[in-house]
C-alpha positions, 0 to 999 in steps of 0.5 A, a space after each residue: 520543613 514539613 510545611 515546605 514539602 506539603 506546599 511543594 506537593 500541593 503545587 505539583 498536584 495542582 500543576 498536574 491537574 491543570 496539565 491534564 486539561 480536564 473539562 467539566 464533562 470529564 473529557 480531556 482537552 486535546 484528546 484525539 479520537 481513536 484512529 480507525 483503520 479503513 480501506 479506501 474506496 472509490 466513493 471516498 475519493 481515493 486520491 493519493 498524495 504522490 508527494 508524500 508517497 501515498 500513491 498506493 491510496 489511489 489504487 483500486 486494488 490491494 494485492 497485485 502479483 505478476 509473474 512473467 517467464 521468458 525461457 529461463 528468465 523471469 520478472 516477478 512483482 508482488 504488491 500488498 496494501 497490507 492495511 495501509 502499510 504497503 509491501 512490495 518485492 520485485 525480482 528480475 532475472 531477465 538479460 542475465 541479471 539477478 535483481 531483487 528489490 524489496 521494501 521502499 525501493 520496490 515501492 518507489 519503482 512501482 509508484 510510477 507503474 501501478 497507478 497507471 494501471 487502468 483496471 477494475 473488477 470488470 476488466 477482462 483477463 485479456 484486457 488485464 494482460 494488455 494493461 500490465 504489459 503496457 504499464 510495465 513495458 514488458 517484451 511481448 515475446 514472453 513464454 508465460 504471464 500470470 497476473 493476479 489482482 485482488 480488489 478492496 471489495 474482495 473481487 479478483 481478476 486472474 489472467 494466465 497466458 501461455 504462448 507455448 501452447 
């Protein structure tokens, strides 16, 4: 009985060693290198794969905030790349509604809007407001608009316009 147990144990150890896939240099076959977190840059060709939901990879900015006021009604968008795990929230109280969307649903809504924003660090605040109004198809009769964009290189554009002044 002891011979059977020893033989079984020897076979299991041998199979375990073979299954580990060791090589002569001490590395393990099929070992994947550790994943590095990276931030896309224009030089790396930030092409997002729209079919897999990676549209956020094509953006030149990592944070986007929009607040638009129409009297007592508001439209707000918050987007954060969050190191490759994008998050978004949208709140819309225009037209008597009270719509609050977050997570994947908010990201889905922004997927056709944010990539269309043709902005970079050199965009003026006035150009930023015009681009945002066009991309989000906003009514231009707003009372106030506030847009903040932070790019991957930590440059920021802030635009604020108050039409009541």
